[in-house]
N, C-alpha and C positions, 0 to 999 in steps of 0.2 A: 504492498498500498503507499512505500515511501514515495512514489514518484506521479502518484494520481492524487488530484483538486480534488478541492471537498466536493464541489460538486460532482465529478466522476464516479464517488463514491454511489450515487443513482443513478449515474449511468448504467454500471455494472449489474445492477440490478434489471434495469428497463432495456436497457439494448439490444437482449436476448428476445424482447417478444416483438420488435422492431421485424416486418418484412420486407424491410426495403434494402435491396443489394445496391451498394454506391458503385458507377462505374465512374472510379478513378483514374484511371487509367485512358480515358479519351477525352483528347482538349482542342480547341478547333482551335485554328493558328490564332496567337496573339503577338501583336504589335505594338512597338511605342513603349513611351513609361508606364509606371505602372500595373506591369502583365498587359498591357493595351486599354485599360479600364480608363473612363474621362471621370477625373477628381471630381468630388460630393460637393457639397454648397456646406450650409451652415448648421444642417439639420443631415443627423446619422441616417445613410441609406445601406443596403449591401453590399459588400464586396463582389467583385465578378458575377455575378445570379448568374446563375444554369452553369457554370465554368465553375465557381472552387466552392460559393456559396450557393448549395440546392440541398435539396430533400436528401438528409442526413446528419451526420455530425460534423462538423467541421471545425477546428478549434486553430487559436494561437498563430495568426497568422503575423507574418513579421518580415519585413525586408533588412537585407544585410547592409552594412554602411557602403556606399557605389551605388545601392539602388540597381544593382544589375541580377540580385537573387534573392528569392519571394521562398519561403518557406509555413509551410501550414502542417496539420497534425488531422489525419481522419482514422475513423473503426477501420482495421484488417480482419477483424473478427468473422467468423461465420454467423450471419443473421438468423440463421435457423433453428445453431445451438444456446444452449445456456452456460453462466457461469461465465469461467475463464475464455471459453472456445468462444465465444462472443463478443469478448472487447481486449483487443489488442491494437493499442495505437500506435498509429507509426508516421513520420515522418518523413514528408512529401518536400522536394525541392526542388523550385524551377530556377534555369540560367538564361540568361539576356545571350546574346549570341549575333553578331549582324541584325538587331532591332527585332529577331526575334527569340519568343522566352518558347524553353523547351524543357522538361523534364529531366534532370539528366542525374537524382538520386534520390537513395529512398533508404529508408533506417528505422530500427524499432523505434520509441521513444523511451529516453532515461532523464528525465526532466524536461520541463518547459524551455526551450529554446527564449535565450537573447544574445546579442552580442556585446564584445568589446568596443566603445566607439572608433576604434583605429579598424576593427572588420579581421583583425588577426586571431580573434578568438570567440570559438563560440561556446557560451556558459549552458550547462543544464544542468539545473540544480547546485548540487552540489561536487558536480563536473565537469570537464569542459573539454573540449575537442580544438588545437590547435591547426591556423589554416596551413596546408603546403603546399608544393607546386602543383602539385596533383588535386587535389582534395582536402581532405579533411583526415588528423590522423585519429587513433584510436583515441578513444575517451579515459581520460584520465581525472583521477580525485585533488578536488583542491588542500586535500590535509588535514590532520584531523582538529582542526579551527571548526569545520565546516560538516565535513562525512563524521556524525556520531549517531550513534542509536538513538539518542535523548529530542534529535533534528527529525521537522520533516519537512526538509524544503520541497518546496515546488517549483517557484520561480527565484531564481538571483539574477538582479542586475548593477551593473559596472559603469561605475561612471568615467569622465576620463583622466581623473586621479587615481582611479583605481578602488574608490570608495564601492564596497559590497553594500547591496538591501538585498533582503531576503525574508520570503514568510515560513511559518514554521506553524504546520498544521498540529505538530501534537502537542503543540501547547495552547491548545483549544484555539486557533487563528491569531496570530500575531505578525509582528513586521518588526527585526531584527536589524542593526546596521551594522559594520567592521570595516573602520577609516584603515589605512594606508600610510607607516611611517616607515619611511627609505624603502627597501623590498619587504619588508611583511607585514601584514595585515594585523590589526590588533582582532583581539577575544569579543567578538560577538554581543552588542550590547542593546537589549529591549528602548525601541523606538517609544517616544512620549506620549499620554496620551491623546494628543490631539490625532495622531495614527494610530493609537493601540485602543480605540476605541470600537463599542458596537460587537457583533457576531460575525464571522467567518471572514476575517479579516482578511487579504490573502491577495498575493497574485504586483507585486510592487513593479514599479516601473521609476528609475529615476534619472534624470535631465542627465543630460553630457555632462554639461556645467555644474550639474547640482542644486540650478534650479529651484526646481519645482518639482514633485513626487505625487506619483499618481497610482490608484490601488482603486483593491473594488472592496467593499464590507455592506454590511445589512446594517442600519443604523435606525433607529427614528427619525421619520421626516422627509425618508426617503421616498421615492418611488414604487418601488415593488420590491420584488426577491431579493435582489443586491443590487446597487449602485456604485458608479466611478465616481470617485472623489480624487481630490486634488488639493498637496500644500503646498505653499510658495516660502524658499527659505527666506531668510528674514535678515536683515545687516546685520544683526548680531551673530549670525549663524542661526540664529534656532529655526523652528520650524511652525508656521505660522498655523491656525486651525484648519480643523478639514474644512471643505468646501464642494458639496455636493457640485456635480458636472451640469448639471441641469437637464431641463425635457428634450432638447436637441440631442443630448448624450443619450440619454440615461431613459427608457421603460418602465413600465410597469409589471415586465417581465426581468429575470435575470443577465445582466449585465454587467459584464468582468474583462480580465487578460489584458487589457490597455496595453498598447507599444503607442510609440509616434515614431515614424519613420525618418531614417537617417536626414534626410534632408531639414526633417522640422516644420513639414508641410500640411501633414495628415494623420490624425488619430486612428490605429485602427483597435477594434476591440472585437468581443462576443457577443452575441447576445443568445437567449433561447426562443425559438418560437414556439415552442410548447408544454408546457405545463410537465409532462413529464422526461424533458432533455433529451428524447430522439431527435429531434430536428435541432440541432443549433449553428446559428450562422455566423460568419465575418463581417463586421459591420464595420463603413468606415466613417470621416467626417475630418472638416476644415479644420485643423488643431487651430485657426488663430481665435478660435475659443478662447485659449489659454491665456492667450493677453488680454480674453475682453475680460477674462477672470479675475486677472492681476493686476488689471486697470481698477475694477468694479470694488476691490474687496481691499 
């Protein structure tokens, strides 16, 4: 259960009841920036509808720095089976070559994917892969500070300074931070109540310059099951209050797993389309919302 998100606990028990077979290996020609998709406006909309976001279960859409690679996670399990046989989360990677996007890699998910801001490292919970001349190295451990039995890391996000921010479902859903001093990470500390309030607090994304943090949580006054929140770094280095990202981003359903594209222009996140989490899509929205929230709070 270490690399399964809080909502995935529900998915394990429900995905086997779905009779939807995902045809994930057939893609139309995709040309141009952003997987050939027309960018969204200030209201969230599905990302690549009918191509990436379709009937079934798609999670964790993320572009790599340079905007020439796109990764997302789907279920490769047998929809007619039950239990573990029905749930096999798998990462699919696309690469843009000569302006055309083509699937180039597939591997089992072992932690939610994020990237170091320089694009040289693919973080996967308490593990990582380093970029090589031909692709990616084998998954390696970040070491005993993070690879601990009492931690339940689902997503770890890194800033340009090397700060790590990660969630911990084994502690009832909290977010921790580890700063880098010299070439060594410091012991992780739990972030303050600005971040760690509410329930199911998870899936943090820290801005490369550490100016803001986005995560999802169930809090009083939210729009639905789980909402996306943002906190801005203050001049004294502290974190400001949690700000709900509003109804142009959040819905009455489950909204989670936010990342910001490396060019800073768009936010990608997930939304449950049904109450059973059998249909979960990737959405995106203009990241100008971040600056609007910064200036109005």
